[in-house]
C-alpha positions as CSV (number, residue, x, y, z in Angstrom):
1,M,-54.0,-69.8,138.0
2,K,-54.1,-67.0,135.4
3,T,-55.3,-69.5,132.8
4,R,-58.2,-70.5,135.1
5,Q,-59.1,-66.8,135.7
6,K,-59.2,-66.1,132.0
7,L,-61.4,-69.2,131.5
8,L,-63.8,-67.9,134.2
9,F,-64.0,-64.4,132.6
10,F,-64.6,-66.0,129.2
11,L,-67.4,-68.2,130.5
12,F,-68.9,-65.2,132.4
13,G,-68.9,-63.2,129.2
14,L,-70.7,-65.9,127.3
15,I,-73.4,-66.0,130.0
16,I,-73.9,-62.2,129.8
17,A,-74.1,-62.3,126.1
18,G,-76.6,-65.1,126.2
19,I,-78.8,-63.2,128.7
20,A,-78.6,-60.1,126.5
21,A,-79.6,-62.1,123.4
22,C,-82.6,-63.7,125.1
23,A,-83.9,-60.7,127.0
24,T,-87.1,-58.9,125.8
25,P,-86.3,-55.2,125.2
26,I,-87.9,-52.8,127.5
27,A,-88.3,-49.1,126.7
28,P,-86.6,-46.7,129.0
29,T,-88.7,-45.1,131.7
30,G,-89.1,-41.4,132.6
31,G,-90.4,-38.5,130.6
32,P,-94.0,-37.9,129.3
33,A,-96.2,-41.0,128.8
34,D,-95.8,-42.6,125.4
35,K,-99.2,-42.9,123.8
36,D,-98.1,-43.3,120.1
37,G,-98.2,-46.6,118.4
38,P,-95.2,-48.1,116.6
39,K,-94.4,-47.3,113.0
40,V,-92.5,-49.2,110.3
41,E,-89.5,-47.2,109.2
42,F,-88.6,-49.4,106.2
43,T,-88.9,-52.9,104.9
44,S,-86.7,-55.3,102.9
45,P,-87.6,-56.0,100.2
46,E,-89.6,-52.8,99.5
47,T,-93.2,-53.1,98.6
48,G,-93.8,-53.3,94.9
49,T,-90.7,-55.5,94.3
50,T,-91.0,-57.8,91.3
51,N,-89.1,-61.0,90.3
52,F,-88.6,-61.7,94.0
53,T,-86.9,-65.1,94.7
54,G,-86.2,-64.9,98.4
55,R,-87.9,-66.3,101.5
56,T,-87.1,-63.5,104.0
57,F,-88.8,-60.2,104.8
58,V,-87.5,-57.6,107.2
59,F,-89.5,-54.9,109.1
60,Q,-87.6,-52.1,110.9
61,F,-89.7,-50.4,113.6
62,D,-89.1,-47.0,115.3
63,E,-89.4,-48.5,118.8
64,F,-89.4,-51.8,120.7
65,I,-92.4,-54.1,120.0
66,G,-94.5,-56.1,122.4
67,R,-93.6,-59.4,120.8
68,S,-96.6,-61.3,122.2
69,S,-98.8,-59.1,119.9
70,V,-97.0,-60.0,116.7
71,R,-98.1,-63.4,115.7
72,G,-101.8,-62.6,115.7
73,A,-101.1,-59.4,113.7
74,I,-99.5,-61.0,110.7
75,T,-101.5,-61.9,107.6
76,V,-100.2,-63.5,104.4
77,E,-102.4,-63.2,101.3
78,P,-103.3,-65.3,99.4
79,D,-103.1,-68.2,101.8
80,L,-100.4,-70.4,100.2
81,G,-100.1,-72.8,103.1
82,I,-96.4,-72.1,103.6
83,E,-95.2,-71.9,107.2
84,Y,-92.9,-69.2,108.5
85,D,-90.8,-68.2,111.5
86,V,-90.5,-64.8,113.2
87,S,-87.2,-63.7,114.7
88,W,-86.0,-60.5,116.3
89,R,-82.9,-58.3,116.7
90,R,-83.8,-55.3,118.9
91,K,-86.3,-53.3,116.8
92,T,-86.0,-55.4,113.7
93,M,-88.4,-58.2,112.9
94,T,-87.6,-60.9,110.3
95,I,-90.2,-63.2,108.8
96,E,-88.6,-66.3,107.1
97,F,-90.8,-68.7,105.0
98,E,-89.9,-72.3,104.9
99,E,-90.4,-72.6,101.1
100,R,-90.2,-70.3,98.1
101,F,-93.4,-68.8,96.7
102,P,-95.0,-70.0,93.4
103,D,-94.0,-68.3,90.2
104,S,-95.9,-65.3,88.9
105,T,-97.7,-64.7,92.2
106,T,-98.4,-61.5,94.0
107,V,-97.9,-62.1,97.8
108,I,-99.1,-59.6,100.4
109,I,-97.8,-59.5,104.0
110,K,-99.9,-57.3,106.3
111,L,-99.3,-56.2,109.8
112,G,-102.6,-55.4,111.5
113,T,-103.3,-52.7,114.2
114,D,-103.3,-55.4,116.9
115,L,-99.5,-55.1,116.8
116,S,-98.4,-52.9,119.7
117,D,-95.3,-51.5,121.4
118,T,-94.0,-52.5,124.9
119,R,-96.5,-50.0,126.4
120,N,-99.4,-51.7,124.6
121,N,-99.9,-48.8,122.2
122,K,-101.3,-50.2,119.0
123,M,-100.3,-49.2,115.4
124,E,-102.6,-46.5,114.1
125,R,-103.1,-48.1,110.7
126,P,-102.2,-51.5,109.0
127,V,-98.9,-51.9,107.1
128,T,-98.8,-53.7,103.7
129,L,-95.8,-55.2,102.0
130,A,-96.4,-56.6,98.6
131,I,-94.1,-58.4,96.2
132,S,-94.4,-60.4,93.0
133,T,-92.4,-63.5,92.0
134,G,-93.1,-62.6,88.3
135,N,-92.4,-59.6,86.1
136,E,-95.5,-57.7,87.0
137,I,-97.3,-57.0,90.3
138,D,-101.1,-56.8,90.6
139,E,-102.2,-53.2,91.0
140,G,-106.0,-53.4,91.7
141,K,-107.4,-51.4,94.6
142,I,-110.6,-51.4,96.6
143,M,-111.2,-49.0,99.5
144,G,-114.0,-47.9,101.7
145,R,-115.0,-46.5,105.1
146,I,-117.0,-47.7,108.0
147,R,-118.6,-45.3,110.6
148,I,-120.2,-45.8,113.9
149,A,-124.0,-45.5,113.6
150,D,-124.4,-43.7,117.0
151,D,-122.2,-40.7,116.2
152,G,-120.7,-41.0,112.8
153,T,-117.1,-41.4,114.0
154,G,-114.7,-43.8,112.2
155,A,-115.1,-47.4,113.2
156,G,-111.6,-48.6,114.0
157,D,-110.4,-52.2,114.2
158,R,-113.2,-53.7,112.1
159,R,-112.5,-56.6,109.7
160,V,-113.6,-56.6,106.1
161,L,-113.4,-59.9,104.2
162,L,-112.9,-59.9,100.4
163,Y,-113.8,-63.0,98.4
164,R,-112.7,-63.5,94.7
165,Q,-114.9,-65.3,92.3
166,P,-115.8,-68.2,92.5
167,F,-117.5,-67.3,95.9
168,D,-117.8,-69.8,98.7
169,L,-118.5,-67.8,101.9
170,S,-118.0,-71.0,104.0
171,N,-114.3,-71.0,103.1
172,K,-111.5,-68.5,104.1
173,A,-111.7,-65.2,102.4
174,S,-109.2,-64.4,99.7
175,Y,-108.2,-61.2,101.4
176,E,-108.8,-59.4,104.7
177,A,-108.5,-55.7,105.5
178,Q,-108.6,-53.9,108.9
179,T,-110.0,-50.4,109.4
180,D,-107.7,-47.7,110.8
181,T,-108.7,-45.3,113.5
182,G,-110.6,-43.3,111.0
183,G,-112.6,-46.3,109.8
184,V,-110.9,-46.5,106.5
185,F,-109.9,-49.9,104.9
186,R,-107.8,-50.6,101.8
187,F,-107.2,-53.6,99.6
188,S,-104.2,-53.2,97.4
189,Y,-102.3,-55.3,94.8
190,L,-105.5,-57.1,93.6
191,A,-105.7,-59.0,90.4
192,D,-108.5,-58.2,87.9
193,G,-111.7,-60.1,88.6
194,R,-115.0,-60.1,90.4
195,Y,-115.1,-59.6,94.2
196,K,-117.5,-59.6,97.1
197,A,-116.9,-57.6,100.3
198,L,-118.4,-58.3,103.7
199,L,-118.1,-56.5,107.1
200,V,-117.6,-59.5,109.5
201,D,-117.3,-59.7,113.2
202,D,-114.3,-62.1,112.8
203,R,-113.8,-62.8,116.5
204,N,-111.3,-65.6,116.1
205,R,-109.3,-63.9,113.4
206,N,-109.5,-66.8,111.0
207,K,-110.6,-64.9,107.9
208,T,-113.7,-67.0,107.8
209,W,-117.3,-66.0,108.4
210,D,-118.5,-68.5,111.1
211,R,-122.2,-68.0,110.5
212,G,-123.3,-69.7,113.7
213,S,-121.5,-67.2,116.0
214,E,-120.4,-64.2,113.9
215,S,-122.4,-61.4,112.3
216,A,-121.8,-60.2,108.8
217,Y,-123.2,-57.3,106.8
218,P,-123.1,-56.4,103.1
219,F,-122.0,-53.2,101.3
220,F,-124.3,-51.5,98.9
221,D,-122.9,-53.3,95.9
222,E,-123.2,-57.1,96.0
223,F,-120.3,-57.5,93.6
224,I,-117.3,-55.4,92.6
225,T,-115.7,-55.9,89.2
226,L,-112.0,-54.8,88.8
227,E,-110.3,-54.3,85.5
228,E,-106.5,-54.7,85.4
229,E,-104.9,-52.1,87.6
230,G,-108.5,-50.8,88.3
231,S,-109.8,-49.3,91.5
232,D,-113.1,-48.9,93.2
233,T,-114.3,-47.0,96.3
234,L,-117.3,-48.5,98.2
235,D,-120.0,-46.3,99.7
236,V,-119.7,-45.6,103.4
237,I,-121.6,-48.1,105.5
238,Y,-122.5,-47.7,109.2
239,A,-122.0,-50.2,111.9
240,T,-123.2,-50.5,115.5
241,Q,-120.8,-50.5,118.3
242,V,-118.4,-53.4,118.2
243,D,-120.4,-55.1,121.0
244,S,-122.5,-57.7,119.3
245,V,-123.0,-60.0,122.3
246,A,-126.5,-59.9,123.7
247,P,-126.9,-59.2,127.4
248,S,-128.4,-61.9,129.6
249,L,-130.4,-61.9,132.8
250,Q,-128.2,-63.5,135.4
251,G,-130.2,-63.2,138.6
252,V,-133.5,-62.2,140.3
253,G,-133.2,-61.1,143.9
254,L,-136.1,-60.1,146.1
255,F,-135.7,-57.2,148.6
256,S,-139.3,-57.8,149.7
257,T,-142.5,-59.5,148.5
258,N,-142.8,-56.9,145.7
259,R,-139.4,-55.4,145.1
260,M,-137.1,-57.2,142.7
261,R,-133.4,-56.6,141.9
262,L,-132.6,-57.8,138.4
263,R,-128.9,-58.4,137.6
264,F,-127.6,-58.5,134.0
265,S,-124.4,-59.6,132.4
266,E,-123.6,-56.0,131.3
267,N,-124.9,-52.4,131.5
268,I,-128.4,-52.2,130.3
269,R,-131.1,-49.7,129.1
270,I,-134.8,-49.8,129.6
271,E,-137.0,-49.2,126.6
272,E,-140.3,-47.4,126.8
273,D,-142.1,-50.6,125.9
274,A,-140.4,-52.7,128.5
275,E,-142.6,-55.5,129.9
276,L,-142.2,-57.8,132.9
277,I,-144.5,-60.8,133.4
278,V,-144.4,-63.1,136.4
279,Q,-145.7,-66.6,135.9
280,D,-146.6,-69.2,138.6
281,S,-145.3,-72.8,138.7
282,A,-148.1,-73.9,136.4
283,G,-146.9,-71.5,133.7
284,E,-149.9,-69.2,134.1
285,N,-149.5,-65.4,134.3
286,Y,-149.6,-64.5,138.0
287,T,-148.9,-60.7,137.9
288,S,-147.0,-58.0,136.0
289,A,-144.2,-55.8,137.2
290,Y,-142.8,-52.5,136.1
291,P,-139.2,-51.1,136.1
292,L,-138.3,-48.5,138.7
293,Y,-134.8,-47.3,137.9
294,I,-131.2,-48.2,137.1
295,P,-128.7,-47.3,139.8
296,E,-126.0,-44.9,138.6
297,K,-123.2,-46.9,140.3
298,E,-124.6,-50.3,139.1
299,P,-125.7,-49.7,135.5
300,F,-126.0,-53.5,135.1
301,V,-128.8,-53.7,137.7
302,A,-132.5,-52.7,137.4
303,F,-135.0,-52.5,140.2
304,A,-138.6,-53.4,139.5
305,Q,-141.9,-53.6,141.4
306,S,-144.3,-56.5,141.3
307,E,-148.0,-55.5,141.3
308,R,-148.9,-58.5,143.5
309,P,-146.9,-60.0,146.4
310,L,-144.5,-62.8,145.5
311,L,-145.3,-65.3,148.2
312,E,-142.8,-67.1,150.4
313,N,-141.6,-70.5,149.0
314,A,-143.7,-70.1,145.9
315,E,-141.9,-70.8,142.6
316,Y,-142.1,-68.2,139.8
317,T,-140.7,-67.4,136.4
318,L,-140.0,-63.9,135.3
319,R,-140.3,-63.1,131.6
320,L,-139.2,-59.8,130.4
321,S,-138.6,-57.8,127.2
322,G,-137.7,-54.2,126.3
323,F,-134.2,-54.4,127.8
324,T,-131.1,-53.8,125.7
325,D,-127.4,-53.1,126.2
326,G,-125.7,-49.8,125.1
327,A,-125.2,-51.2,121.6
328,G,-128.9,-52.0,121.2
329,N,-128.5,-55.7,121.5
330,P,-131.7,-57.2,123.0
331,L,-131.7,-59.7,125.9
332,E,-130.5,-63.2,125.1
333,T,-132.0,-64.7,128.3
334,E,-135.5,-63.3,128.7
335,E,-136.8,-65.5,131.5
336,M,-135.5,-66.8,134.9
337,S,-137.0,-68.8,137.7
338,F,-136.9,-67.6,141.3
339,T,-138.6,-68.2,144.7
340,G,-140.9,-65.8,146.6
341,T,-140.1,-64.4,150.0
342,A,-141.7,-63.1,153.2
343,Q,-139.1,-60.3,153.5
344,E,-140.6,-57.0,154.5
345,D,-139.6,-54.0,152.4
346,T,-136.9,-52.0,154.1
347,T,-136.1,-49.7,151.1
348,S,-135.1,-46.2,152.1
349,Q,-137.4,-44.0,150.1
350,R,-135.3,-41.3,148.5
351,I,-134.8,-39.2,145.4
352,I,-132.9,-41.0,142.6
353,T,-132.9,-38.5,139.7
354,A,-134.9,-35.8,137.9
355,N,-135.3,-34.7,134.3
356,G,-134.6,-31.2,133.0
357,T,-130.8,-31.4,132.8
358,N,-131.0,-29.8,129.4
359,G,-133.9,-27.6,130.3
360,L,-137.6,-28.0,130.1
361,L,-139.9,-27.1,127.1
362,Q,-142.8,-24.8,127.9
363,D,-145.3,-27.7,128.0
364,E,-142.9,-30.3,129.4
365,V,-143.6,-32.1,132.7
366,F,-141.0,-31.9,135.4
367,K,-140.4,-35.5,136.7
368,V,-138.6,-36.7,139.8
369,T,-137.8,-40.4,140.2
370,Y,-137.9,-42.0,143.7
371,A,-136.5,-45.3,144.8
372,A,-139.9,-46.9,145.5
373,P,-143.5,-46.4,144.6
374,I,-144.7,-43.2,146.1
375,T,-147.2,-43.8,149.0
376,E,-146.0,-41.0,151.4
377,P,-148.5,-38.1,151.3
378,E,-145.8,-35.7,152.4
379,I,-144.1,-36.0,149.0
380,T,-147.0,-34.3,147.3
381,D,-148.1,-32.2,150.3
382,S,-144.6,-30.7,150.7
383,M,-144.1,-29.9,147.1
384,V,-143.3,-26.2,146.5
385,V,-143.1,-24.5,143.1
386,I,-141.4,-21.1,143.0
387,E,-142.6,-19.1,140.0
388,G,-140.4,-16.0,139.7
389,Q,-140.8,-14.4,143.2
390,V,-144.0,-16.2,144.1
391,D,-144.1,-19.5,146.2
392,F,-146.9,-22.0,145.5
393,D,-147.3,-24.8,148.1
394,D,-150.6,-25.8,146.5
395,W,-149.6,-26.1,142.9
396,P,-152.6,-27.8,141.2
397,E,-150.8,-29.8,138.6
398,V,-149.0,-32.3,140.9
399,Q,-149.5,-36.1,140.7
400,T,-147.7,-39.3,141.2
401,N,-147.2,-42.2,138.8
402,R,-145.7,-45.3,140.4
403,N,-142.3,-44.1,141.6
404,E,-142.4,-40.8,139.9
405,L,-143.5,-37.3,141.0
406,W,-144.9,-35.3,138.1
407,V,-145.2,-31.5,138.2
408,A,-146.9,-30.1,135.1
409,P,-147.3,-26.5,134.0
410,Q,-150.7,-24.8,134.1
411,G,-150.9,-24.9,130.4
412,E,-147.4,-23.7,129.8
413,W,-144.5,-22.4,131.9
414,I,-144.6,-18.6,131.7
415,E,-142.0,-17.1,129.3
416,G,-139.3,-15.0,130.9
417,V,-140.0,-16.4,134.4
418,D,-137.5,-18.6,136.3
419,Y,-138.8,-21.7,138.0
420,Q,-137.6,-23.5,141.1
421,F,-138.9,-26.8,142.5
422,L,-138.6,-27.8,146.2
423,V,-139.1,-31.5,146.3
424,W,-139.4,-33.6,149.5
425,N,-136.7,-36.1,150.1
426,P,-137.8,-38.6,152.8
427,K,-134.3,-39.8,153.4
428,T,-133.0,-36.4,154.6
429,L,-136.4,-35.1,155.8
430,R,-135.7,-32.0,153.8
431,R,-136.7,-30.5,150.5
432,K,-134.2,-30.7,147.6
433,L,-133.9,-27.7,145.3
434,F,-134.1,-28.2,141.5
435,E,-133.6,-25.3,139.1
436,P,-134.0,-26.5,135.5
437,E,-133.9,-23.9,132.8
438,V,-137.3,-23.3,131.2
439,W,-136.9,-22.5,127.5
440,D,-139.0,-19.6,126.1
441,S,-140.5,-19.9,122.7
442,T,-138.5,-16.9,121.6
443,E,-135.4,-18.9,122.3
444,Y,-136.4,-21.8,120.1
445,G,-134.8,-22.6,116.8
446,D,-135.5,-24.9,113.9
447,I,-133.8,-27.5,111.7
448,E,-134.6,-27.8,108.0
449,I,-133.7,-31.0,106.3
450,N,-133.5,-31.4,102.6
451,L,-132.7,-34.6,100.8
452,Q,-131.2,-34.6,97.3
453,N,-131.5,-37.3,94.7
454,V,-134.4,-39.1,96.4
455,D,-137.8,-40.1,95.0
456,S,-140.9,-38.3,96.2
457,T,-142.4,-41.6,97.3
458,D,-139.4,-42.6,99.5
459,I,-140.0,-42.6,103.2
460,H,-137.3,-41.4,105.6
461,Y,-137.2,-41.3,109.4
462,V,-135.3,-38.7,111.4
463,Q,-134.3,-39.0,115.0
464,L,-133.0,-36.0,117.0
465,L,-131.1,-36.7,120.3
466,S,-130.4,-34.0,122.9
467,P,-126.9,-33.8,124.5
468,G,-127.8,-36.3,127.2
469,G,-129.0,-38.8,124.6
470,E,-132.7,-38.2,125.2
471,E,-134.9,-38.5,122.1
472,R,-136.5,-35.1,121.2
473,V,-137.9,-36.0,117.8
474,F,-138.7,-39.2,115.9
475,T,-140.8,-38.7,112.8
476,S,-141.1,-39.7,109.1
477,F,-141.0,-37.5,106.0
478,G,-140.4,-37.6,102.3
479,Q,-137.9,-35.2,100.6
480,S,-137.8,-32.4,103.2
481,T,-139.1,-31.4,106.6
482,V,-138.6,-28.8,109.3
483,L,-138.1,-29.7,113.0
484,T,-139.5,-26.8,115.0
485,G,-139.6,-25.6,118.6
486,L,-136.1,-26.8,119.5
487,P,-134.1,-25.3,122.4
488,P,-130.7,-23.8,121.5
489,L,-128.6,-26.9,122.2
490,S,-126.2,-29.2,120.3
491,Y,-128.0,-32.2,118.9
492,T,-127.2,-35.5,117.2
493,L,-129.3,-36.0,114.1
494,I,-129.8,-39.5,112.7
495,L,-131.7,-40.1,109.5
496,F,-132.4,-43.3,107.5
497,K,-134.4,-44.4,104.5
498,D,-137.1,-46.9,105.4
499,E,-137.2,-49.4,102.5
500,N,-139.4,-52.0,104.0
501,G,-141.8,-49.9,106.2
502,N,-140.7,-51.3,109.5
503,E,-139.8,-47.9,110.9
504,R,-136.3,-48.9,111.9
505,W,-132.9,-48.9,110.2
506,D,-131.8,-52.2,108.6
507,R,-128.2,-53.0,107.9
508,G,-129.0,-55.4,105.1
509,T,-128.4,-59.1,104.9
510,V,-125.7,-61.2,103.1
511,I,-127.8,-64.3,102.4
512,P,-130.1,-63.5,100.7
513,F,-128.5,-60.3,99.6
514,N,-130.4,-57.2,100.8
515,T,-128.7,-53.8,100.4
516,P,-128.3,-51.7,103.6
517,E,-130.8,-48.9,104.0
518,H,-129.2,-45.5,103.5
519,Y,-128.2,-43.9,106.7
520,Y,-126.8,-40.5,107.9
521,V,-125.7,-39.2,111.2
522,Q,-124.4,-35.7,112.3
523,R,-123.1,-34.8,115.7
524,N,-122.9,-31.4,117.3
525,L,-125.7,-30.0,115.2
526,K,-126.1,-26.6,116.8
527,V,-129.5,-24.9,117.0
528,Q,-129.2,-21.2,117.4
529,E,-131.8,-19.0,119.1
530,G,-134.4,-17.7,116.6
531,F,-132.6,-19.3,113.6
532,T,-133.1,-22.2,111.3
533,S,-130.2,-24.6,110.8
534,E,-130.2,-26.1,107.3
535,V,-129.0,-29.7,106.6
536,N,-128.7,-30.8,103.0
537,I,-128.1,-34.5,102.5
538,T,-127.3,-36.4,99.3
539,F,-127.7,-40.1,99.1
540,D,-125.7,-41.2,96.1
């Protein structure tokens, strides 16, 4: 009996040990939320090891790792075609290759920032372990930085592919680097030779530029030549937001014979030159339409108004342009068929929004956007402008434009006087009060821009955005300019050199090679009342 009990205890112990060995570690709960990514405490062998003859590499982490994130985060360079296995013991990861490496070869094992802990916190920057099977290890280095064009912040988690001569961009790149959270990338342990670097939207992580589905952009230098143990730092390039997928029009709904609801695949913006054309079943232009507004709670929807009724059971095609997503990608699907309706318009006329969040300039029109085209006379008849202590219910500069109410100054808003606007809201049957700040000319400041190391014939464009993202200035200049009459706010300044005269910034092309146009962005550029803020920029 005792022998049987001992045997049962022994078997139970084996089962528990097996469960413990197979279980995925889970970090203990409690305490403040862990937001830090994992770090590598040490490796075996150490990076820089020469005359390496083994097949096994050990990485010791400071916390438990989400093991499902590991396989896609490991990169071996150059690609030797040798398979490997990954095993774990608590916080220790072991990579074992099935074959030994070739003689006199520098091998690099990288862990990318996709690697995360059990709480899905990613590593802050990539980790590189390099060894050599010969007496020497390659010591060449190339580094650079990528920034977001919208605000100048570091573009993290971007892929840079590096090709070593001879160049064949249809094949796998020789090396790959990933930017850290600051947008910095590094290639280390490179042999001497001639290289080409590309910023690639490598979606499938195969170290290959798939030209049919992935975008790629050059750096300022088409080629980089490294001497033995040499190094090079590439000029900063700017990238748009990681979103490179164009939005598409997914549906056209009719709320009435004139009112359209356009549904898109993602959040969209309406450009000033947006155009909507409705064609009949014969392909002839039937009527035009104009955008009304984008609902705050449904930023992937836009309402529009047709100039002519869209008749019941008639077949139409809507063609549109001037719509983009937040990253500036234009529509992929620019037309869609739909059927007319006899539905009567039941839209509740109401106030949607108004400008003036960041104040009004002295000659700026106060605009209120309504849900539908304005036909109600009470909207203009009930308009009250309070100028200081005086109420005006007959303000002369009031007009409507489609679904907008415009209240213009009589020349200019008076300096030193507060303005209030009482605007009729048909939904509540009450006036709504707006109190935008009106900036006095004495409060204005200026921005002086000076460019160094540029030719007097070069053309540059500057764009100035207010805190809400509205464009205040877009103009061209040569070597210097002064932006005047600016309210004392914090702005975003964007500047680029226009090489080809198309009045927009071009990121360059890989094939054929065209260098990116020089670009500069500065956030939180403060304009102080009565002062000139000076910005000096050097394009190396």
